[in-house]
C-alpha positions in Angstrom: -1.4 21.9 -10.9 0.3 18.3 -10.9 0.7 17.1 -14.9 0.7 13.5 -14.9 4.4 11.9 -16.2 3.3 8.5 -18.4 4.1 5.4 -16.1 3.7 1.9 -16.8 3.3 1.5 -13.4 0.6 3.5 -12.6 -1.6 2.6 -15.7 -3.8 0.0 -13.9 -5.0 2.3 -11.5 -8.0 3.0 -14.3 -8.9 0.1 -14.0 -9.3 -0.3 -10.1 -12.4 0.0 -8.2 -13.3 3.5 -6.9 -13.5 2.4 -3.1 -9.6 1.4 -3.1 -9.4 4.7 -5.2 -10.8 6.6 -2.3 -8.4 5.2 -0.1 -5.2 6.4 -2.4 -7.1 9.9 -2.8 -7.5 10.3 0.9 -4.1 9.9 1.9 -2.7 12.2 -0.9 -5.2 15.4 -0.1 -5.6 14.8 4.4 -3.5 14.1 7.0 -5.6 11.0 8.9 -4.7 11.7 11.9 -6.1 15.1 12.7 -8.2 15.5 9.0 -6.4 18.3 8.1 -5.7 19.5 4.2 -2.2 18.3 3.3 -0.5 21.7 3.4 1.7 20.9 -0.9 -1.7 18.9 -2.3 -3.2 20.2 -5.8 -5.4 17.3 -6.5 -8.6 18.7 -4.4 -8.1 22.1 -7.1 -8.4 20.1 -9.8 -11.8 20.3 -12.1 -12.2 16.6 -12.8 -11.4 15.5 -8.8 -13.7 18.8 -8.4 -16.4 17.3 -10.8 -15.8 13.6 -9.9 -14.7 13.0 -6.3 -18.4 13.4 -4.7 -19.8 10.8 -7.2 -17.5 8.3 -6.0 -16.0 8.1 -9.7 -12.4 8.2 -9.2 -11.7 6.1 -12.2 -12.4 9.3 -14.1 -9.5 11.4 -12.9 -6.9 8.4 -12.4 -4.1 10.4 -13.9 -4.8 13.7 -11.6 -4.0 10.9 -8.8 -1.2 9.4 -10.1 0.1 12.9 -11.0 -0.3 14.1 -7.7 1.9 10.6 -6.5 4.6 11.3 -8.8 5.0 15.0 -7.4 5.5 13.7 -3.8 8.2 11.7 -4.9 9.8 15.3 -5.9 11.1 18.4 -4.4 8.6 20.8 -4.8 11.2 23.1 -6.9 12.3 20.3 -9.3 9.0 19.9 -9.7 8.6 23.6 -10.8 11.5 23.2 -13.0 10.1 19.9 -14.7 6.8 22.4 -15.8 5.3 21.1 -13.0 5.6 17.0 -13.2 6.9 14.8 -10.8 9.4 11.7 -10.5 7.9 8.3 -11.9 6.6 5.9 -9.4 9.5 3.4 -9.7 11.6 6.1 -8.6 8.9 6.8 -5.1 8.9 3.1 -4.4 12.8 2.9 -4.5 13.3 5.8 -2.3 10.8 4.3 -0.1 12.2 1.1 0.4 15.7 3.0 0.7 14.1 4.9 4.0 12.7 1.2 4.9 16.0 -0.3 4.8 14.8 -2.9 2.5 16.6 -5.7 0.8 15.4 -5.3 -3.1 16.9 -5.1 -6.6 16.5 -2.1 -8.2 15.7 -4.5 -11.7 12.7 -6.2 -10.1 9.5 -6.5 -11.1 7.6 -3.2 -9.6 4.6 -5.9 -7.7 7.9 -7.7 -6.5 9.7 -4.3 -4.5 6.0 -3.8 -3.5 6.1 -7.0 -1.6 9.9 -6.7 -0.2 8.1 -3.4 1.4 5.4 -4.7 3.1 7.4 -7.6 4.2 10.1 -5.5 5.0 7.1 -4.2 7.4 6.0 -7.3 8.7 10.1 -8.3 9.5 10.0 -5.5 11.9 6.5 -6.8 13.9 7.7 -10.3 14.2 11.7 -9.3 15.8 9.6 -7.4 18.5 6.9 -10.0 18.8 6.6 -12.9 21.8 6.6 -16.1 21.0 2.8 -16.5 21.8 2.3 -13.6 19.5 4.0 -15.4 16.9 1.7 -18.1 17.5 -1.1 -16.4 17.3 0.1 -14.9 14.0 0.5 -18.3 12.6 -2.7 -19.5 13.4 -4.6 -16.6 11.9 -2.5 -16.4 9.0 -3.2 -20.5 8.3 0.4 -21.2 8.6 1.4 -24.7 9.3 4.0 -24.0 11.8 4.6 -25.6 15.3 7.6 -23.7 16.1 7.5 -20.0 14.6 10.7 -18.2 14.1 10.8 -15.0 12.0 12.6 -16.4 9.4 10.9 -19.4 9.5 6.9 -17.2 9.0 8.6 -15.1 6.0 10.3 -18.1 4.3 6.8 -19.6 4.2 5.0 -16.7 3.4 7.6 -15.8 0.6 7.0 -19.6 -0.8 3.2 -18.8 -0.1 3.4 -16.0 -2.4 5.3 -17.0 -5.7 2.9 -20.1 -5.7 -0.4 -18.9 -5.5 -1.5 -15.6 -6.4 -4.3 -15.0 -3.7 -1.5 -16.0 -1.3 -0.1 -12.6 -2.3 -3.2 -10.4 -3.3 -4.2 -11.8 0.5 -0.8 -10.7 2.3 -1.0 -7.3 0.6 -4.6 -7.1 1.7 -3.5 -8.2 5.6 -0.6 -5.5 5.5 -3.1 -2.7 4.6 -5.0 -3.6 7.1 -2.8 -3.3 9.8 -2.3 0.1 7.8 -4.9 1.5 7.2 -6.2 0.7 11.3 -3.2 2.8 12.7 -3.4 5.7 10.3 -6.9 6.5 11.1 -8.6 5.6 7.5 -11.6 3.5 6.6 -10.9 0.3 4.8 -13.2 -0.6 1.3 -15.9 -3.0 2.2 -14.0 -5.7 0.1 -11.0 -5.4 2.8 -13.1 -6.1 5.7 -15.1 -9.4 3.5 -11.7 -10.6 2.7 -9.7 -10.5 6.2 -12.4 -11.0 8.8 -10.1 -12.9 11.0 -7.0 -10.3 10.6 -9.3 -7.2 11.3 -10.2 -9.0 15.2 -6.4 -9.8 15.3 -5.7 -6.0 14.9 -7.5 -5.2 17.7 -5.2 -7.7 19.7 -1.4 -8.0 20.7 -0.3 -8.7 17.6 -2.0 -5.5 16.1 -0.5 -3.4 18.5 3.3 -5.1 18.1 2.5 -4.3 14.8 1.6 -0.8 15.3 4.0 0.1 17.2 6.9 -1.4 14.8 5.2 1.0 12.2 6.1 4.2 14.3 9.1 2.9 15.6 10.1 3.8 12.1 8.0 7.1 11.9 9.6 9.1 9.1 10.6 13.2 10.1 10.0 13.9 6.2 6.3 15.1 5.7 6.9 13.8 2.0 7.5 10.1 3.6 4.7 10.4 5.8 2.5 10.3 2.3 4.9 8.4 -0.1 5.5 5.0 2.2 1.4 4.4 2.9 0.6 5.6 0.0 3.0 2.8 -1.8 1.4 0.3 0.4 -2.1 1.2 -0.6 -1.0 1.1 -4.4 0.9 -2.5 -3.7 -3.0 -3.5 -3.0 -4.1 -1.9 -5.5 -2.0 -4.0 -7.9 -2.8 -7.4 -5.7 -6.5 -7.1 -6.3 -6.1 -6.2 -10.2 -3.8 -8.9 -11.3 -6.0 -11.5 -9.6 -9.1 -10.3 -10.7 -7.5 -10.3 -14.0 -5.7 -13.8 -14.1 -9.6 -15.1 -12.6 -11.0 -13.2 -14.9 -9.2 -15.1 -17.9 -9.2 -18.4 -16.0 -13.1 -18.0 -16.2 -13.1 -17.5 -19.9 -11.1 -19.9 -20.3 -13.6 -22.8 -18.6 
């Protein structure tokens, strides 16, 4: 049974929406392509999972969810040697970034590392898009770029994210939506509400290019098949939490 290791980068999970947490639980416990259970997962055996999962009360066992994520970042023998504990999330995210050839600083805030991973996924996709597909992407994202190059799109998006918490939240949600469609997980209603136009994009040529980009960087390690999408999901959860916390503080001050 996985044992939770104190991890400042995962404590926010206790405040996340239950429907959003269900995505993380799903990717950790079964393969969405063939619906088969993960061979190495232990979360479904946890007493709190069995008590609260079917009630959709995932917040009540968030530490068990976090512990399961931590064990995917550690070799099973190493986990046993540590008394059932895995590694902290930052270490897992850094490994994922290295695997995906992301340009990053190990000392960067955790949310910046997650954004860098998502930006890399977009960069790979943009490189495979035609000029027409880039124009479609820019239009759907509401960007004011007349001659969109890959670098100009990335720079524009990075600037928007630095200036606006909502821009970061929307970008994370867009990336998540593409990922969920690709791997076969159902998106929560909050994702559909925020991204009605982007959900349409996914069924068109842009979505096909992004899907191809993901498959082009497919990984052989079963652990990475879990940790890469899990890091994207956690990145989305964090951006939603940060944005909603910011909005709550603003409403209290008005």
